N, C-alpha and C positions, 0 to 999 in steps of 0.2 A: 294922797288917798290910796293909791295902788300899794305903796309900801306899808301903809297901815293895815290894809286888808291882808297883805301877805303875812304880816306879823301875827294877826289874829288867827289865821288858818294854820300857822306853824305847829301849835301843840297837837293838832290832830294827825299830823303826818306820820309819826311813829305807829299810831294805832292803825291807820290805813295800810301802812306798809306791812305790819304784822298780819293783818287779816288777809291781805292779798298774797302773802307768801305762805299762808296756811289755809287754803280754801277747803280742803277736805275736812280738817278739824272743825271748821265753823259751819259747814253744811251739815255735818253729823250732829253737831250741837243744836243747830236749828231744828233738825228733824226730831231729836229727842225732846226738845222744848214743846214741839207741836203734839207729839204723842203723849207727853206728860199732861198737857192741857186737856187732851181728850179724856184721859183717865180721870183727871180731877173733876170733869164735868159729867162723867158717866155714872149710871146707877151701879150698885154693887154687883148685880147680876151681869150687866154688860161688861163691867170691868173684868170679872172672872172669865167671861167668854173671850175677851181680847187677849188676856194673859195666856190662857191655855191655847188659843188658836195660833198665837205667834211664838209659842215656846218651841225650843228645839229638844223636846223630850223624846223618849223612845216611840211613843204613839205617833207624834207629828213627823218625826224623821222617817218613820216607816211609810206614812201616807204620802207626804210631799217633802222630801229631804232638802231640796235646793231652796224652796220657799221658806221653810222653817229656819234654816241656817242663816238666810239673809235677813228676814224680818225680826228675828230674835235680837239682833244687834241694835235695834232702834227703840227699845222700850226699857224703862226702869220701873221696878215695882213700887217705889216710893217717890212720887213726884216732889215731895218736900226736900229730897236730897239733890234736886237739880242744881242748886247753887254749888254744892260740893263737887259735883261732876264738872261743872263749868270751870272751877278752879283747877281740877285735875287734868282736864282736857287741855287747858291753856299751858300748864306747866309741862305735862308729859307729852301728849300728842302734838301740841303746837311746837314744842322744842324739836322733837324728832322730825316732824314734817318739814320744818324750816331748814333743818340740817341736811336731811337726806333728799328732800324733794318729795312731792306728793306721791309719785308712782312707787318709789321704794318704801316710803312709809306705809302706803296702802297695802303693798304686798306683805309687809311684816304683820300688819294688823289682821288682814284677811286670813293668812295662814295660821296665825295664833288663835284667832277666834274659831275657825273651822276645826283645826286639829284638836284643840282643847275641848271643844264641845263633843266631838266624836269619841275621844278617849274617855271623857268623864261619863258619857252615856253608855259607852261600851262597858265600863265598870259597873254601872247600875244594872245593865242587862246580865252581866256575868253574875252579879250578886243574886239576882232573881232566879236565874237558871240553876245556880248551885245552892239555892235555898239558904243563902246567908241572910235573907230578910224573912221576917214572918209572913206567912201567906196573906194575911190581911193587909200588909203594906205593899205587896207586889204590884197590885193594880194602881195604887196611889202613886208609887214611884215611877211607873211607866207613863203616868200622866202628870208628873210633877211640873210645876212652873219653872222653866229654865230660860230666862230671858236676861238681857242686860249687856252692858258694855265693858264689864270688868275683865273679860279674857283679852279683849283688844288692848285695854290699858296695861295689863300685865305684860303682853308682848312688847309694847312700846317701852315699858319700864325696863325690860330686859335688854333691848338693843341700846337704850340710852347710856348704859354703862360704858360703851365705847366712845361716848362723846366727852366724858369727863377726864380731866388730866389726873395724873398720879400726884399725891396718894389718895385724892378724893374719890377716885373711881373704886378703890378697894373698900373704903368706908361705905360708899353707896352700895356696892355689891353685897357687903355683909348685911346692910340694912334691908335690901329687897329680899335676900334669901331668908332672913329672919321673919320678915313681915308675911311672906307667902308660905314659907316652909314650916314654921312653928305650928300653925293651925292644922296642917296636914299630919305632921309628926305626932300630934297630941290627939289623934282620933278624929280628924276632920271629915267633912262630907265629900261627896262627888264634886261639889263646887270648888273646894280647896284643892282637889286633885287637878281640876281644870286650870286653876290659877297657876299652880306650879308648872304644869305642862306648857301653858302659854308663856310663862316667864322664860323657860328654857328654849322655847321656840324663838323668842327674842334674842337670847344668847346665840343661838345657832344661825341667826340671820346676819352674823358678822360680815360675810362677804358683801352684803349690800352697802356696807359703810365704806368700801374702797372707793376712793376718788371723791368722797363727800366733801372733804376739806378743800380740795382743788376746785370743785364745782362752786362752793360757797365763795371762794376767793375771786373766781372769774365773775360771778354775779355782782360782787361788791365793786369790782373794778368797772363793770359796765354801768352800774348806778352812778359811780363817781364821775364817769365821762359824760353821762347824760345830764347830771346836775351841773357840771361845769359848762 
């Protein structure tokens, strides 16, 4: 009976091991699922209030910068895209967190999200101050909805290039540069600038990858000893 129960529980072990090794990714996913449910159940007026209140736009950054930078990372504008983000989180964030460890992964994501947000909004402010935007759009752009998880994803996608062996890392590098760079080069928005900024933040976080392979090997040996 014991051996039968052991065999039945065996298929769930890889899933449990994956979730335990990537707690930050799954806590973040759970939070986004909750906020997406809140949006789905909200009225249109309350939805607009939540989006604007949690945006990291010029208006909110001026009033309460730390709060807006933090809360903007836990909302997505379209709850129907939650499944897509789930897949991207598992592939990108999950892989990087399991490889680097939660602390190094979190450092990459936070720096990417914060720096990309500040640079993209600084560009919006510069455009307003130098009258590159029509006056009627200046107020709207200072209150624009700027929420989401894409800057953090771009930062993780950037550092992930160091995880792949050659020649696949070069193909991957060309792919992410094209994916994020082409929209910006063809007249993109401040969001596209933020994505490219976050991607290069990920590239610049290369020092965080030092010792990652050794850390993973030690963890694997520890698990093997415990299972034995």
